[in-house]
N, C-alpha and C positions, 0 to 999 in steps of 0.2 A: 199119844204120849205127851205129857206136859213139857213144854220147852222151858229151859232155864235161861232167862234174859241175860244174866250176868255172864254166862258162857258164850252166848251168841254175839254180844257186842264186840268182844275182842276178835272173834272170828270174822265178823263183818268188816272190821277195820283191816284185818290181814287180807281179806279178799279184795278190798279196794286198793291196798298197797300192791297187789299182784297185777294191777292195771289190766285186768280182764285177760291176762295171758292164759289162765286156766280156770276151771270151775271150782267153786268152793262148796263143800258139803255143810249140812246143818248139824253134823255130829251124830246122826242116826245111822242105821244099818242099811238104808236105802241106797240104790246105785247112784253114782255121780251123774250129773247132767252132762249131755254132750257138749263138747268144746265149741264155743261160738266162733264164727269166722273173725279173724283179726282185721280191723279197718286199716288201710294203708296210712302211714304217717306222712303228712304233707311235708315237702321240702322246706327247710328254713330259709326264708327270704331275708337277706340282710337289710337293716334299716339304714337308708341313705339320708343323712341329715340334709335339710333344705338350706342351701346357701343363698342368702339374699344377694341380689345384684350389687356390685360395688357402688358406693355412694358417688354421686356426680355433682353435688351442690354444696355451697357454703351459704350460711345465713346468719343474720345477727341484727344488731341495731347500731345505727350511726347517729351519734348525738354529742353535743357539747354541753349538755344540760337541756337546752332546746334541741329538738330533733333536727337532723340535717336533711334538707331536700337537695338531692344531687345525683350524680352518676358514679357508680362503683365499677371498677375493673379488677381483675385478678391477673397476676403475672406469675407464670410457673417457673420451675427451676431451669427450664431450657429456654426461657425467654419468650414463650408463647403467651399471647394476650387473649383474655376471654372477651366475649361480647359484653359491652357495657350494659348495665341495668340501672334503672332509676329507683330510688328509695320510695317506699310507700308511706302510708300513714304512720306517724310516730318514728320515722327514720328507719323502719324495717326494710330489709332487702333479702333477696335470695338470688344467688349467682350460680350459673351453670359452668362447672369446670370439667365437664366430661371430656375425655381424651387428653387431659392435661396431666402434668406430672408434679406431684407435691415435692417440696413445700410451695406455698403460695404467698406472694406479697399482695395485699389488698390496698387500694387507694381510692379515695373519694374526693371529688371536686364538687362543691355545691355551696349552699348558703344555709345558715341557721338564723331564721328571723331577719334576714337581710344582711347578715354578716358573712362575708366570704370565708369559706372553710376549705382547707386541703389537709387531709390526714391520712395516715397509713396504719396498717395492721398486718398480722401474719397468721397463717394457718399451716399446720404441719401435715394435715391430711384432709381429703374431701370428707364431707359429712359433718364437719365440726360447726359448732356455734362460735362465731368470731365477731366480736364487736369492733367498731371503728370509732375511737374517741381520742381526746387528747392524751389519755393514759396509755392507750394501745400505741399511739404514735411515739410516746416516750419509751415504751418497751422496745419497739422496733429500732429507734435511734440508739438506745443503750446497747442492745444486742449486736447491732451492725457496726457500732462505733463511728457513726457519722450523723450529721443533721438529718432530721426527718422532715415532716411537713411538706411545704411546697418545694424545698430543695431536693428531697428524695423523689418526689413526684415528677419534678422536671428532669432529673437524671434518668428516670424510668419512662419518660414520654415515648410511646411507641411510634416507630416509623415503619410503614408497610407491615404492620402487625408484628413487629419485632422490636426488642429493646436493646440498648447498648450493653456491652459486656459488664460495665461498671454496675449496672442494675442487678444483674444476676449474681455478681460477686457480693453485693450488699445483702441480697436475699440469702445467699449461702452462709455468710457470716452470721446473720440474724437468726437463721434456723439451726445453727450449731447448738445441740441440746444443752450443753453446759452454759453457754452464754444466754440462751433464751430462758432457761430456768432461773438463772441469776437475775436477769432483768425483771422477770415476772415477780420473783420473790421480793425484789427491792421495791417495786411499785406497790405490791400488796402490803408491805410493811409500812410504807409512807401513809397510806390511807386507812390503815387499821383503826386508828382512834375514832374515825367518823363513819367507817364502813360497817354499820351496825347489822346489816343483812349478810355480811361476810361473803359478798358476791365477788367472784373472780373477775377482775376488770377486763380480761381478754376473752374468756370463754363462758362467763356466766350470763345466762339469758336475763334481760331486763327490758322494761318498757320506758320510753322517754315521757314519763308523766309526773316527774317531780318527786318520785319515791325511789327507795332502794339505791342502786348505783347511780341513777339519774340525779338523786338528791346530793350524792357525793360530788358529782360533776358541777352542780350548781354552787357548791360551797368552796371550791378550790380554784386556784389559778395555776395553770401549768405554763411556765415560761420556758419555751424550748431553747436548746442550744443551737445557735444559728451559724456556727462555724466550728471547724476542728479546734480542739483545745478549750472550747467555751463550756460554760456550765448551764445545765437545765435545772430548774427548781420547781418544787410543788409547795404552794403556800395556802394557808387558810385565808380567804378573803376577809373574813370578819375581823381578824386580829393581826394579819400579816405575819403569822407564825410560820416559820419554815418547817415543813413536814419531812423534807428530804431533798437530796440533790444528786445529780450525776454529772461528771465532767468527762467530756469526750476526749479521745486520744488526739495527739498532734497530727496523726495521719489516719485517713479513712481505713477502716478494717481492723484497727488496733483495739485493744481492750479498754473499755471505759472504766473510770474510777467511780466506785459506788460506796460512799461512806454509809455508816449505819444510819437508819432513820432516826429523826429527832422528834419524839412525841411532844405534843404541846403541853404546856403547863396545865394544871387543873383549872386555873382561872381562865386561861384561854379556851380550854375545852368547854367550860361552862358557857362562855360567850358564844362559841361556835354552835353549840347545841341550841342556845336561845335564838341564834340568828338563822337556824335552819328553817324556821317558820316564816321568815321575812319574804322570800320570793313567792312561795305559794299564796300568802296573804295578798301581796301586791298584785300578783297575776289575777287573782279573783276580783280585786277591786278594779283593775283595768278592764277585765271582761264585763263587769257591770257597767262601766262607763261606755264601752263599745256597744253594749246592747241598746243604747239610746239611738243608735244609727243603723237600724235594720236595712237589709238589702231590698226588701219589698215592703211596701206600705210606709215608706219613710216620710216622716214629718220632722222638721228641725226641732230639736228638743228645746224646752224652755230654760230660762235662766235659773229657775228654781230647781230644775232637774240636774243641771250641770254643776251649779255652784258647790254642792257638797263634796265634789271631787277635787276642788281647787282650794289650796290653803291660802290664807290671807297674806302669807309671806311670798307668794309666787312672784318671781322676777325673771325677766329675760332681757335685762338691760334697761336703761332709762326709758320710761314711757310705756313699758309693757309689763303690767302687773296683773293682779287677779281680775280686775274688771275687763281688761283688754283680751285676756285669754278666754274668759267666759263669753265675751262678745264674739270672738272668732269661732268658738265651738257651738254657737247657737245661730250663726248666720250662714245661709247658703251662698252668700257672696264671698265668704271666706273659707273656713275649714269644714263646715258642716255639710256632709253629703251622705247619701245612702252607702252603707257598707264601710264607713270609716272605722278603722280599728286602731287601738293603741295597745301595743303588746310590750310586756316586760320580758326582755330576752335573757337577762342575767345581771349580775352585779358588776359595777365598774371595778377596775383594778385598784383604784385609789380614790380618796376624796377629791372631787373634781371642781371644787369651788374656785372662784377667781383668786388670783394671787394677791397676797398681802403686799403692803408697801415694802417690807423687808425682802420678801421673795422677789419682787420686781427688781429691787436694787441689786440683789445678788445675781439674778439672771442677766441683767443688762450691763453689769459693771465692765467698764473699758479696761480695767486692770486684770480681769479674769483670764487665766491661761487655760482653763478647762476646755476640752474638745467635745464634751458631752454635757452641756449645761442643763438640758432638759432632763437627762437621766439623773443628774445631781439633784435637780429640783424635786423629782419624784421620790428619790431615795431619802432626801431630807424630810419630805412631807410624811412619808411612811414611818421614818424613824421617830418622828414627833407624835406618832399615833393617829395621823389623819387617814384612817382607813375608810373603806367604802361605807361601813355601817357605824353609826354613832350610837352610843349606849348611855342610858340614864338609869342609875341605880341597878346596873347589871342587865337591863332589858333594852332591846333595840328601840330607838326613838327616831332615827332617821336613816336613810339609805340612798346612796348614789346608784342609780339603776340604768342599764342600757335599755333604751326604749326605741321602738320602731313605730312610727305613726303612718298608717296606711301602707302604701307600697313604695314609699320613698326610699331612695338608695342609701340615704344617710342613716347613721345610727346615733341617736341622741343620748347624752349622759345627763339625766335630770335627777334632781334631788326630790325624794318623797319624804314626808314626815308622818309619823304615827300620832294620831289624835284620839281623843275619847269619843269623837263623833262617829258613830257607826250607822248613821241614817242612810248612807249611800252603800256602804259595804261593811261586812262584819269586822274586817281587819282595821278599819279606821284610817287607812293610808290615804294621803292627799298629795297631789302634785304641787311642787314648789318651784319648778323651773331650774334653769342652769345658772342664773345670775349673770349671764353675759348675752351679748347681742346674737341675733340669728345669723348663722353662716353655715357653710359646709366645706368639707374637703373630700368630695366624691371622686372615685376612680371613674374614668371615662374611656370608652373605646368608640371611635368615630369612623363612619364609612362615608366617603364622598363619591357620589356617582356623577359622571359627566353626562352630557347630552346623549351620548351613545350607550350609556349604561355601564361603562367601565368603572371599576371601583378602586379607590386608594384608601388606605387606612392610617389613622393616627391615634396615639394613646396619650392621655392627659391625666394630670393630677390637679384637680380644681382647687382653687383657693378663693371661693366665692363669697363675696359679701357686697350687698347693695350700698351705694353711697348714702341714700337717705337713712338707712339703718345706722350707719356709722355716725353721721352728723347728728342724728337724734340722740346718740349716746354722748357726743360732745362736738359742737359745731366747729371747734378749732382743730380737730384731728385731720392730719394731712398725710399720714403714713402709717402702715402696719408692718411690723416685723414678725415673720414666722420662723420659729426655730424647731428643729427636731431631726430625727434619724434620716440620713440620706440626702438632706438638702445641701446643695453645693452649687458651684458654677462650673461651666464646661471646662474652663481652664484648669481649675483645681482638680476636677475629675480626671483629667489627662495627666496629672502629676501624681504618681503613686505616693501614698502616705500623707497627702495634704489633708488638713482638717476641713470639715464642712463649712458652709457659709449660711447665713440667714437669708431667707427669701424676703424681698421687699415688695409691698403693694403700695401703689401711689394713686392719687386722685385720677378719675377717668377723663378721657377726652370728650369733647362735645359730641353729643349723640349717643353716648354710652352711659349705662346706669351703674355699672359695677366697678370696683377698684381694679386696677390693672397691674400687670407684672412689670417690674423695673429690672434693668440690668444692675450689675454690682455697683455702678457709679451713681445709682439712685435716679437715673433718667429713664423715661419710658423705653421698654425693650425694643431694640432694633429688629430682633428676630420674631418676637411674639406680637408686635404691633400693639393692638389694644386688648389683647387676650387676658383672661382671668385665670389661666391654667398653664402649668409648665409640663414639659415632656421628660421622658426618661433620658438620662445621660447616655445610656447604651444605645437608644434609638438615634440620638443626635450624632453619636460616633459613626453611625452607618451612613450618614448623609454625605454627599459628594463635597469635596473641598471647594471653597468659595460659595457655599450656600448663603444667599443674601441674609444679612443681619446676624448670622451665627458667629459668635466670637468668644473670647476667653471669659468675658463677664456675663455671658448668657446663663440665666438660672436653669438648673435641671435637678433631677433627683436620681441618685444612685440606687438602682433597684435591689442591689444585693444587701442593702441595709434597711430595707422596708418590708413590713409584713402587716397583715390585718391585726389591729389591736394596739399598734404603736401610738404614742402620745406626742402631740406637738403643742407648743405654746405660742399664742398670738399676743403681741404687745402693741397696743394702740398708742400712737404718739402725736403730739402737737409739735410746733416749732421749738417749744421749750423742753421737750423730752417726754418720757413715758407717762401716761395717765392711768392706764389700766392694762391688765393682762389676764388671760384665762387659758386653761388647758383644753385640748380637744383630741379625741381618740378616733383614728380612722378605722373603717370597717372593711376595707377592701383595697386591692391593688388592681391596676388596669389589666385586662385580659391581653394576652399576647396577640400580635398581628397574625401569626400563623393560625392560632386557634380561631380568631375572628374570621379569617378568610375561609377556613375549612367549614365553619359553622354559621355562615351568613344567614341562611334561611331560618335558623333557630334563635338567633340573637337579635336581628334587626327587623323592625316592622317594614312592610312593603307597601308603598303608596300605590293604590289601584286607580284612583281618579281624583281630579282636582276641579273644584268649582269656584270661580270661573276657570275654564280650561286655559285661558291665556292671560298673561300678566297685564296686557294692555286693556283688558276688560274690567279690571278692578276700578271701581268708581273713585276718582280723585275728589277731594274737598267734600267728602260725604262721610258720615260716621260709618265705620265698617262692621258694626255689629251684624252678624248673620250673613255677611257678604262673601266670606271665604270659608270653604269646607274642604278638608282632606278626608278621603276614605282610604282605609288601609286594612291589611291583615297582619297577623303575627302568629308565631308558633308557640305551642305549649311545652315544647321539649324540655326547656329549662325553667318553666314556670314564669316566663316574662310577663310583666304588666306594663300598661301604658303609663308614661310619666308626663310628657309634654309634647306639644307640637309648636313649630315656630314659623314665622314669616318675616323675611327681611327684604327691604326694597332699597335700591341705590340709584343715584343719579351719577353715573360713572363710578367713582370711588367714594362719593359723599353719601353717608347714610341718610335716608329719607324716613324710613320707618323700620323699627325692630320690635316685634311683639312675640312674647312667649305665652302660649295658652295652656292652662292646666288641662290635661287629658285623663286624669285619674277617673276611672269609672266609665270612660268612653273607649271601649275596646275595639270599635270598628270605624269610628269617624270622629273628627274634631272640627267643630264649628266655632270660629273666633267670635267672642263677645267680650265687651268691656268687663263684665262682672267675672269672667273666667280667666282674665289675664294674670299671669304671675309677674310679668314685667313689661314695660312699654316705654319706648322712646320714639318720638316722631318730631317732625319739623313744624308741628302745629301746637302752639302753647295752649294750655288750659287756663282760661281767664279766672276760673274759680279756685285755682290751686297754684300758688307761686312755685315756679320751677317744674310744674307738671305738664304732661302732654295729653292731647286728645287722640283718640283712636281713629285718626284720619291723616291724610297728607295732602300737600299741595305741591305744585311744581312738577317738573318732568321726572319720570322713572324710566331708566334705560335698561336696568337689569335687576334681577331679584332671585331669591331662592326660598326653599322651604325645607323643613326637617321634621322628623318624628323621632321621639326618644322613648325607649323602653327601659325598664329596670330589670336586669337579669344578672345573676351571679354576682350581686353586689355592685355591678357597674351600671352607669348610665350609658346605654348603647344607642347612639344617635346616628341616623342615616339622613344625609342631606343631598339635595339635588337642585338643579336650576329650575326656576319657574318658567315654563315655556312662554315666550313673548310673541 
């Protein structure tokens, strides 16, 4: 019988729908098929979702534009402190917070291209991307209602792996959702005009390579609020346009005042956008210059190779122009050595050119009643449009840039000019110098070991300038006044509310080459003797009563008023009054004694052997080139680099020889040679150089000492000990 397909198809579908519970016929008269056995239905196994293990890390980028090399910790809501970790390439970090309780306060201590950095951030849960930048520090400060930076880090300094209650209270305030959201929103609004990548400053992933959020950090200056009731600001460096501000409450933990952000004008924004290329171009030019000094196969570059990087206007004070800097950069007896680097760290906060005659008159006026003359000077200069970047026809033509040369502790503010000469680098930028004499204001931490190896520590703020440098600028100069934040005298420091005082440097004593510290009466300091550096007022206050030389007129610096980035003004004077003045920006503050004591092995180089082993074996009346060698080791924990080593010899208390040897690039040993000396003073005159010394000595030597100095966390960390006799 012929089957009808149209009838069979519905039947087949019905059969399938019966799920094989019964047989289906084909519609004929034949008997039905036997019922097939029904297969058992397997039990339904519930699907259990795979729950990932709870996150136990935090990660992100620590940068200020330049990446931060340093140590990151997290503090949880119960005051527990994580194990510290070091940042990696580009400021990246990953921190283990397993077993800790959110929220977390993050803190980093380190350096960015030699500039000391302490910043904070916040995470509400493990597993988050959390950056640590000046903007995140502002977010934490705003949300917690108290100063951030080093002030908050100090308040949260762990003791026995626990932190004070004030720290967890600050974290609790900062992590309050409403406050944190408001702080983030305020900072996002401030940077919106230049944040073209729309990156969240707190949680948005970025790389410290000059693009994206890193480019934003390069273009702005975040001036933190340093006390309760003070104001923090965010400005465009290119135009000094204020993007926004936050005013802290009168008491910690209160609500901050956050005005609406103030977008820059169209004209300022155009300038800012044009200036965005300045740092990348300058960094590329400095990289090309540094490439002339390879670590391997080094040969001093020629004048022809170096000259295209130096502008004809180069000036570092009288007598140091284009020819002199080119000579230094091509001579192995001066600056040229394997691995020399010149890095552009960031833009200066203001035009750092020497002061004009009118500016000097205002700064030094005896009729002025201002207690913040340097701040007034800076504000007046910015108000007159003297910003870090100069424009010609709307395009950047000059820039004041923070430079780091080699591993030096100091941060230089030099001017660069943009030219049409692209033979050395595509950007055409050339070095033009600072316009003032060579000096520094380095932070120092010193360890002194006695013959038994017991250590004592001292902290200093250098005001270093060599006499020959000063006299080259003007032979009649006999004094230098230094003004700026925190400078005062011990007597004024002990009187609350008293205004600060200027620091005075006077001519050196016989046997010394640097200008020395004076008391407030203008005479050589009875406390510092012939030193070139002052100490913290807080440290002086801890000394016992009757400490020799310490008096009301002893110069010191109030640490509560000082931070990396502060500007000071040096005024050079003759007997007839001021002749020149220039601004200088510090890059670090001295490390605390407690930190130095706890981290000695990581901060200070350790001398392992001395040749000759005894002081009495140093040959008198002979040139000492190659005669004395120190061998030493140093730690890589904080990325320390050698700076200098020193030898000093005395006959009783009378200096016989004082030599400082450049140890850059000599990571394991320092051999003294005339060509490598940074400074020298001995009792043997050099007949070929008026006022100069030969690297040898005559007469008896009864005692002596030696030191080695590393550059670490923006400090010169020196370790001195007696020379065995």
